[in-house]
N, C-alpha and C positions, 0 to 999 in steps of 0.2 A: 907250044902245045898246052902247057899248064895254064897259060893265060886264057886260052879258049875254053878249057874245061871250067875254070872259075866263072867266066862270063856265062857259060851255058847254065851252070847251077843257079846263078842269080836270076836268070830268066825263068827257070822252073819255079823258084821260090815266089817270085812275083805273081806267076800264073796261079799258083796254089792259093795265095792270099786273095787274089781277085776272085777266084772261084768260091772261096769260103764266104767272102762278103756278099756275093750274089746270092748264095744260099740263104744267108741271114735275112736278106731283104725280100727274096721271092720264094724261099723254100718252105720246107715242111714246118708246121706250127709246133709239132711235138719236139722237134730239135731245138726250136727257140725256147720252149718251156724248160727243157732239160738244161740248156745253157744257163738260164736264169737261176735255176735251182743250184747249179754248181757255183755260180757267183755268190749266192747267199751263204752256202756252206763255207766258201773261202773266206768270207768276212769274219766268221766265228772260229776259224781254224785254230787261232791262238787264244781261245777263251781261258782265263786263268784257272789253275787247279786248286790253289789254296783258298781257305775260307776268307781270309782278309783280302786277298787280291780279287776274289770274285765279288766281294762286297764293294770294293772300290770301283771295279769295272762297271757293275750294275748302277752304282750311284752316279758315275760319270755319264752313262747312257741315259739315266733318268733326267739328269740335268740338261742333256743335249736333246731330250725328247725324241730319242731314236726308237720309236715304236711304230708298229704297222698302222696304228690309229693315232689320232691327235688327242692328248689328254690335257685338259686345262691346267694351268700352273697352280691355281688355287686348290684344285682337287689333289694334286701331288702334295702340296703343303699340308692339307688335312690328313692325308694318309700317313705322311711322315710323323705328324704330331700324334696321331693315334698310336702308331707303333712305339714312339718314345714313351708315351704315357703308359702303355701296356707293359713295356719292359721295365720301366721305373717302378710300376706297381708290383710286378713280380719280384724285383730286387728287394723292395721294402718288406714285402710279405716274408721273403726268405730270411731277411735280417731279423725281423721280429720273431719268426719261428725259431731261428737259431738262438736268439737271445733268451727266449723263454725256455728253450731246451736246456740251456746251460746257466740260467740265472738261478742259482741255488737259494733255497729258502733258509738253509741251516748253516750258513757260514757267518761267524761272528764278525762284527765290524772291525776293521784294522786300525783301531785306536787304543791307546793305553787303557787298561781296565781301571775302574774306580775302586773295586774291592778285590784285593789280591788274595791268594789262597790262604795266607797266614793271618789275614786281618780279623778273622772271626775266631781265632784260636784263643785259648785262655791266657796265653802270655801277652798278646797284644790287646785283647778285649775281654778281660776277666769279668767286668761288671755286667756284660750281656751274654756271657757264655752259656750258663744255665738259665732256663726260663720256662714259663708255662706256654711253650710254643706249639703245643698240640691243642689249639683252641677249638678244634672240632669235637673234643671230648668235654664232658661235664667237668672233669679235671684231668689234665694230662701234662706231662713234663718231658723235656728233652734238652739236649745241648746243641749248639750251632756247629755241627759237623756233618759231613756227607753221610757218615754212619754213626748214628747216635744210640746211646743207651736211652730207651724211652720207657716212661712209667705212666700208668693210668689207673683210674678208679672205676670199679663197677659195683653194682648192688642190685638186690631185689628184695621185696618183702613177699611173704607167702600168700598174702591176699591177692597181689598182682599175679602170682604164679597160678592161682586157681582160676583167675579170670581169662588168662591168655597163655597159650603155649609158646608163642613166638615173640611177644613184645614185653615180657616181664623183666628182662635184664636191661638195666640202665647202663649206658656206656657212651655212645655217640650222642651229641646234642641233637635232639629231634623234636620239632614243635608238635608232632603228633603225640608225644608223651604228655603234653599239657602240664609241664612243670613251670614253676617260677624259679628262676635262677639268675645269678649274675654276680659280678664283682662289686663289692661295696668299697674296697680299697685296692689299688694296684698302681705302683709307681713305675712299672716297666723294667725295673732292674733288680730291686732288692727284696720286695715282699708283695703279697697280695692276700686278700681275705674275700672268700666267696660264700654266698648263701644259696642253698638249694632246697626248695620246698617240694617234696613229693607228697602224695596223698597221706601216707601213714608215717612219715618221718621227716625230720629236718636235719640237713647236713650243713655243718659249718666247717669249711676247709680253709686252713691258714698255712701259707707257704712263706718261708723265710730263708734267706741266703746270707752266708758270710764268705767274703772273698779273702782267701789266703792260699798259700802254696803256689804250685805251678800248673795245676790242672783244673782251675775253675772253682776251687774252694769246696765248702760244705753247704748242705742245705737240709732243712727239715720240713716235712709236711705233717701237720696235725689235723686229724679228722675227728670231729665231734659229732656224735649221732644222738639225736633226741627223738624218741618215738612219740607219735602224735595221735595214735588211734585212741578213741574214747570208748569204744564198744568192748573190745577184748584185746588180749595179748596176742600180737601177731609177730611171729619170728621174722628176723631180718638177717640176711647174709650180705657181707661186704667182701669185696675182693680188691687186692692191689697187686699189680704185676710189673715186672721189668722185662724188657725185650731188647735184643740186639740181633743184627743180621747174622752174626757169627757166635759160636759158643763162647761164653764169658764167665761161667760160674766155676769157681775153684772148690768151694767148700760151703756146706750149710750146717749150722748147728741149731738143732731144734729146741723147743721148749723142754726144760728139764726141771727136776725138783730143785736143783741149785739155782736156776734162773727161770722161774715160772712165767715171767712177763717179757721174755726177750727171745727173738730169733735173729741170728746173725748169718749173713751171706757174704762170703769173700769172693771178689770178682776182679777181672782185669780185661781191659780192651786196649787197642793201640792208641786210641785218642785220650783215654783217661788214665792209663797205667793202672796201678793197683788201687783198690778202694774197698770199703766195707759198707754194707747196708744193714741197719738194725731196725727191727720192728718191735716197738716197745708199747706194752699195754699200760695206759695211764689209769684205767679203772680196774680195781680189784673185784672180781666177780667169779663165781663158779658156774655162771650161766653161759659160758662161752665154749663153743666147739671150734677148735683150730685145725685147719688142714693146709698142707703145702703141696705143691706140684711143680715139677720141672718137665719140660717137653720141648719139642721142635715145632714152633708156630710161625705163621706168617703174620706180620703186623696188621695188614689190611683185612685179614680174616680171623683175627684173634678172638673176636666175639663168637663167631661160629665154632671155632676150634674149642673154645672153653665149654660150650654146651655139650660137646661129645664126651667131655671128661667128668660130667656130673652123674651121680648115681644116688639112688634112694637107700638110705640106711634104715630100712624098715624094721629090722629085727631088734634094734635098740629104740630109736625114736624116728618118726617120719620126717627126716630132714634130707634136703638135697645137698650132698657133699661131694667134694673132689675125690676121685678114686685114688687108691694107693698105687704108686708107681715108683719104680726104682730110679735113682738119680744116675745119669750118665754124663760125667763132667766134660768129656771131649765131644759131645754131640748136642746136648740141650742148650737152647738159646733163649729160653723163657722161664721165668720163675713166677709162680702165683702163690699168694697166701689168701686163705678164706677164713673169715671170722664170722661165725654164726651166733647171733644172740637168740637163745632158746626162748626165754620169757622176758622180753624187755619191758620195763616199767615205764608208763607214760610220764613224759617230762623228766625222766632220769637220764642224765647224759652218760653215754659211753664214749671213751676217747682212746685213741692210740696214735703213736707217732711213727712215721717212716723217716729214718735218719740216714742221710748219705754222708760219708766221710772219705775224703781223698787222702791217700797215704802221704802225698806230698805236703799235706797240711798238718801232719802229726806234730811237728816241732813247734808250730805256731798256735795250735789249738789249746786253749786253757781248760775248757770243759765242753762236754757234749751240748749241742744246741737243742736242749730239751728241758722239761720241767720248769722251774721258776725262772731260770735264765731265758728260756724261750718266751715266756710271758712278758718279761721286762722288755725284751727287744721288740716284740710286736707292739707293745704299748708305746714305746719310744718312737717307732717308725710311723704309727698312726698319728701321733701328735705332730711329728715333723711334716707329714703329708698335709694335715689340716692347715698348718701355718703356711706352707708353700702354696697351697691352693688359694688361700685368701690373698696372699701377696700378689699372685698372678691375676686372679679373676675379680677380686674385690667385690664379691656379691653382697657383703654386709653393708656396703655403701649405696646399694641400689634400692629403689623404692619397691615395696611389696615383696621383699625377699625374706621369708621367714626361715626357721631352722629346717623345716621339711623340704623346702625348695632347694636349700643349699645342699642337703644330703642327696636330693635327687640329682643335682648337677655333679656332685662328687662321684656318685655311682655311674652316671653316664660316661664321664671321663674315664673312670676306672675300667668300664667295660670295653671302651675303645682300645685303651692301652693293653688290657688283659687279652684282647683278641689278636694282638700281634703274634705272628706265627713265623716258623722257619721251615721252608720246604726245599727238598733237593730231588732232582730227577730230570726227565726229558719231556718237554712238551711235544705234542704232535701237531705239525703244521703242514700246510699245503698251499700251492698256488690255486687260482680259480680253475675249476674243472679238472683238477688233478685227482685221480681216483684213489691212489694209494698214498697216504700222507708220509712226509719225512719226519724223522726224529730230530728235534733241536739238539744242540750239544748239551751235555750234562751241566746243569747250572743250579745255583741255589738262590732262593728269594726270601728276603726278610721283609715282611709286609703285614699291615693290618688287614682284616677281612671285614666285609660288610655285615655278615650274619654268621654266627657260629653254628647255627642250626640249619641254615638253608644255603648259604654261600660261603663255605669255609675255605676260600682260596683267594688268590690275588685278582683284583679287578682294576684295570688300568685307570679308568676315569674316576672311579670311586676313590682311589688312593690319593689323588690330588686334594679332594675335599677332606679326607681323613686327616691329612697332615696340616691343614689349616689349624686344627686343634692340637694335634700332637706337637707341632713346632712350638706352640706357646708353652707347653709343658716341658719339652726336652728337645731342643733343636738338633742335638747330636743324634738322637734316634731318627729324626726326620731326615737328616743328611745321609745316614746309613741306608735308610729305606730308599731314598731317591737314587743313591748310587747303585744299589742292587737292581733296581728297575732299569736304569740306563745301561747296566751291563748286559741286559737282555737284548740290546740292539743287534739286529743282523746286519749284513754288509750293505743292505739296501736302505737301512735306517728305520726299519720297522720293529715295533714291539708288539707282542701278542696282546689282544684285548683281555683275555682271561689266561692266567698262568696256572696250569694244572700240573704239578710236579709230584711224582711219586705215586705208588699204587694206592696208598691210603687216601690221598686227595682225589685221585681219579675215581675211586669207588663211590664218591659222593656226587658225581656229575653224570647226568643223562648222556647217552652215547652221542646224540646229535650235536652236543655242545663241546665235545672234547677236542675236535680238530679245529685249529685256528687258521684262518685264511689270510694270506699275506697281502691281499689287496684291501682288507678291511681296516678301517681306522677306528678311533674312539676319541672323544673330546680331549684335547691336551691340557687337562686340568692341573698338571704339575706346574704350569706357568702361573697359576693362582698362588700356589705355595711359594714359588720362587719370588713372585712379586711381593708377598708379605715379608720374606726374609730380606729382600733388598731395601725395604723401608728403613732398616736399621743398619747404619754404616758398619757397625761392629761385626756384622755377619758377612761382610764382603770377603773375608779370608776363606770362607767356606767354598768359594767358587774359583777353582783353578782352571787352567787352560784345558786340561783333559775333560773336565766336567762340561765346560762350555762347548767344546768340540762335539761331544756326544749329543748334547742338547741341540746343537745346530744341525747335526746329521738327522736327528729326529724331525726337526722343523722342515728340513729340505725334503724329507720323504712326503710330508703332507703337501708341500708346495708342488711336488712333481706328480703326485698320484691323485690328489683330490681337487685339482684345478677345475675351473668351469669352462664353459664354451666361449666366454668373453673375458677380456682382461679384468682383473680385480674381482672375479667371481670364483666361487668354490662350490663343489658338489660332493656330497657323501657318496662313496661307492657302496655297493652291496645290496641295493634294492632290486627286487625281482620283477622285471618288466613283463614277464610272461605269466605271472601268478593269476589264477582265476578263482582262488579260494579266499583271497584277502580282499576285504572291502577297500582298503587303502594299503598297498604294499608297505610292509614295515621298513623302517630305517634303523635297524639295530645298531649300526655303526655310530649313529649320532648320540647314542645313549638314551634317547627318548623313545625308542622302540616303535610303538604304534601311534605316536603323535602324528596327526594328519599332515601329509605333504601333498605334492601334486598327485592326482589320482592315477596318472599313467607315467611311470618313470621313463625319462629320456635323457640323452646327453645334454639337452638344453636347459635342464633344471638349474636353478640358482638357489642355494641354501643359505639363508640369512645367518643362522647361528654359527655355521662353520666359518663364514667370512669374519664374524666378530671374534671367534676364537683365534683366527690367524692375525687379526689386528693386535690382540693382546700378545700373542707369541712374538710377533715382529718387534714390538716395543721392548719386550723383556730381553730378547737376544741382543738388541742394540745396547741396552743398559749394561748387560753383562760384559760386553766388549769394552765398555768404558773403564771397567775395573782393571783390565790388563792393558789399558792405554793403546788399544788398537783402533785408531781413529777411522781408518778406511772401512773396517767392518762395522764400526759403530754408525757411521754415516749411511752405509749401504742399507742397514736394517731400519734405522730410524727414518730415513727418507721414504722407504717403502711403507712403513707404518703411517707416515703422514698422508700418503695416498689413500690408505684404507680408512684413516680417520676423517677424511674429507667428507663433510656432511652432504654437500651437493652431489658428489659422486655416489654416496650411499643412497641418497634419495632417488637418483636416476635408475638405480638397479633394483631397489627393494621397497620404495614407498609407493603405496597405492592411493592415489587421490580418490578413487572411486570408493574404496572401503575405509579410508582414513586410518591406515595402519601400515606398519612395516610387515613385510610378508615374503615368503618364498615365491618363486616364479617357476612355471613349468606347464606341461600339457595337462589340463585339469578340467574336471567337471564335478559339481556337487551331486549331479543326478546319477548316482550309482546306488545299487542296493544288492543285498544277498537274496537270491531267490532259490527256493528248493526245487530241484529237478531230479527225475529218476536216474538211477545209475544203470546203464546198459539197457537191454531190451527185456520185456516181460517174458516169463517162462511159460510157454503154452501148455506144458505138461502139468504145471501147478498154477492154474488160474486163480485159485483162492489165496495163494501165498502173497503177502504184501510185498510190493516191489521196493527195494531199498532206494533211498534218496540221499542227496547231500546238497549243501548250499554252495552256490557259485555266484560270482559277481556278474551283474548285468548293468550295462549302461542304458538308462531308460530315456535319455534325450541326447542322441548322438550329435545333434547340431550344436550343443553347448560345449562339446569337447574341443578345446583349442588352447593355444598358449596364452596364459594370463597369470595374474597374481592369485595366490591361493588364499581364499577367504576363510581362514581358520585362526581366529584371534586366541592367543594363549602364550605360553612361556616363550616360544620361538620369537613371537612378535616383540618381546621385551628385551631381547639381547642387546640392541643398541643402548638401552638404558643400563642393563646389568654390567656391560663392559665399559660404560661411561664414555661412549663415543659421542653422544649427543652434546651439542653446544648448550651451555646453561641458558642461553638466550633463545634457544630454538622453540618455535611455536609447537613443533612436534613433541617436544618434551611435555609441554602443557597438555597436549591431547592424550599422551600416554598416562600422565598423572590422573587426568579426569577419568579415563577408562579404568584405571586400577580401582577406583572407588565405586564403580558401577556394579551393584549386586547381580545384574543380569549378565555380566561378563565374568570377571574373575573374583570379585570380592566376596568373602564369606566371614562369618564370625570366628572361624577356626584357622584362617590363613588364606592365601591366594590359591585358587584351584588352577589346574594345569591347562584347561581348555574352557573357553567361554560357553555359557549355557546356550548362546545363540548359534553355536556351531552345529552344522548338520550331523556331525559325528560325536557330539558330546554324549558320553555315557553309552556309546554304541559298541557292540562286540565287533571285533575285526574279522573273526572267522567263526565258524560254528563252535569251535572249541576254545577260542581265546577271548576271555572277558576283557573289558576296557582296562587299560593300564595307565597310560598318560593321557586320558581323555576325560579329566575332571577331578581326579584325586589330587590331594594336597601333598606336595613333596617338599621336604625341609631344605634340601640343598638349593633348590631354585628360590625358595623364599628367603634363604640366607643371602643369596646374591642380590636379590631385589632390595632387601633391607640395607645391605652394604652400599648399594648405589643410591638409595634414598638418603642415607646419612651423608653421602658425598655431596649430593645436590643441595641438601639442607644447609651444609656448611659453606658451599660455594656461593658467592654473591651472585644474585640473579633474580629475575622477576618471579621465579617459581620456587624459591627456597623455602618460603613459609608453608606452601602447600606440600612440598616434599617432607618437611619436618612433621607436619600434622599426620600425614599418611603413615610415616615411619612409626610414630608413637603408637598409633592404634593397631597397626599390623603386628608389631612386636608384642604388644599386650595380648592380642588374640592367640598368637602362636604359643606363648608361654603358658597361658591359662589352660588351653586345650590339651597340650602335651602332658602337663603335670596332672591334670584331671584323669586322663586315660592311664597314665602310669600308676596313679594311686589305685585305680580300679583293677588293672590287669597285671601290674608288676613289670610291664615291658614298655619300651619305646618301639615304634613300629616302622615298617618300610614306608608307609604312606598313610594318609588319614582321609576318611570319607568327607566329601565337601558338604554333605547334607546334614550329617550327624556329628562329625568330628571324631567318630570311632576309629581306632586303629585297624588297619587291614594290611594284607600282604604278609610277608615273612616277619617273624618275631622270635626272639628279640633282635632288632635291627640296630645294632650299635655302630653302624658305619656312619654315613653322612647325616643321619638323623641326630647324631651326637653334636652337630653344629648348634643345637639349641643352647649349649653351654656358652658359646660365643655370643649368641643372641642375647642371652640373659646378662652377660657381662658387658655387652655392647663393644666387643672387640672384633673389629673387622680387619681390614688390611691397611688401616691408616694409623 
């Protein structure tokens, strides 16, 4: 029975199957379509759920070409390539954004410091603890501590008071005061003598230090005042003050019948412990009115603070005197003394001493540093200075060097040394496009300054030139200056171009220059200083591993951030490619500011001077590693230097056969000009009102704008000569020497001008408000480098040595003659000199790199 039932079921199943097949073949089309759709759904029933498995599934189907339409294989490859490029781009952008977000500007480099916190204390460095380190003042003094007791001189005569209500008080060096002033002697450690000529008086300031005790020893400042007015007696008021951030005054004893010529102040600070300050009158006269004042002042505003404390004593005599104010020993941080000469006699000297004595020196001090003893010590140190100066510079052995020129050279050296300052504070720094700057870590900087009146702060590329001279005088000062600068390195290897530390320094800087940007470089001129020091083997001990590592970190920053678009090329960052107001966008980072570069900044630019600086730097790093016997690093840097020194490679990148000169390369045209155009739209309601206008740059021949060598012959073109890259046999050396003598190019009777007269931008303003700066003027630092190179090629055997010697001699004579002539006439050396008249121009006194004239006079270069 069961067998029959089973057979019957099979028959029914077969019948159903046959029926379905017949329907598929002959039946309804809708049923067929539905069945096909069901089959497609069944194919994707197990589509993977996770992202990874979905991607693998799709990728396999793409490879098997399982699509409703046929896609060519090459198209699939293109699509995949585009996707890979897109996602790679997004990843790179994300990494860069992440790195920029977390790349801090204000983290110190993780290397041992060169100047430790105790290295400037009186116990370890007593000879340079106290100094005239407030060089922004006509006379100022402080010690090398984060918190210093600071002293300063102020004065006014009543004639100036009547002429001006806001400019009568002399304090900060200011070229608008039209004074002649400067150090005639300064040795950087022990003493200095300064002369200051105002309209109606002459100030002679003498400063002398004695090292003893444990807190920096004693010092005395003598101020001699000689009235100069020939017409009438003009009253004079002199002020001297002491300031500290914290209250420091313990006791003041005023002038009395028992001691009519002396005021004594007892004080104490954490850095100095106990000390005494004495103000002693050296001139006996009844024509003096004396006032003292204590108060709470800010050092950067002490000038303004003082003016609020002056009053007219009209009921006795019409003198401007300090107000009477009670002394609060636990609050006041500033002491002032005012000495008013009521009826000074012409050419009759009035003198007083400020005597500082450390309590820790009491057991060693035999007598106060004043009176006859002071005179003897000053005379002894002057004689010692003269002997040392002649021993180093040997000007008496040079032709045409009379006594006046030797005094001129001594004064220039003294002004450079006397301009050395000590700053403490935090710089403001930022990355490119960062709106709110960061604060650098608190740091101190021991450095010379380019100009006490206009640039009283540290400048990176200036300082390398300064120390070419300072190192001859005192290499220990130079090494300490270099060490302070290299302790400014952040973790990326960057050093600020300008170092502005403390409120007093910041008060002298326009707001737009305060923030320093971490992508901006400056010429690495410290390699010039180190190159000179390396010439003498006895100096090798100055360079330890920590110093070399910091120098190398700085070098690597240049190599990583200022590289060019091709191997062995370099490009200064910081040019503004979108500028419409500059005739030629400035290259401030190069130090040459408005010197003409490619008219349209791009990433394809090649800057000749930076390549030459890196050639020098690579050589010096390699030589330094030989001192510590690191052959691997020595070979690494010297081999790279050889690539940069290769004249054929240099010529391929920077020699223009068309122009016959070494040059920059970039997107350039000479056919640009500043055109005056209206600002905005006319006001129809005021048709008579003149519409304001401004100057913007216009390209007047667009077809000439292309990649080419930049046809502006000048200082940049001479860098292969200045860095001595050129082979002495090179015909290009002969071409440069010929061009140097051409009056239509750079040659003048006052020195070599910065830009050839044939340049389209010679003497041309760069903007409506910027006069030409490096577009024709004579700069002493560049002339020094050229003279140094000429002497090198004159001494090196070759076909052009005689020509180099002849140019050297004439150029040296022209520079010395003109600078001395201008100094005799104005009392200053200047930032730059006019190429048509030889007159000084720019800031003054500029006792920065213009002081290299001393090395030119003595013919001391780096050999």
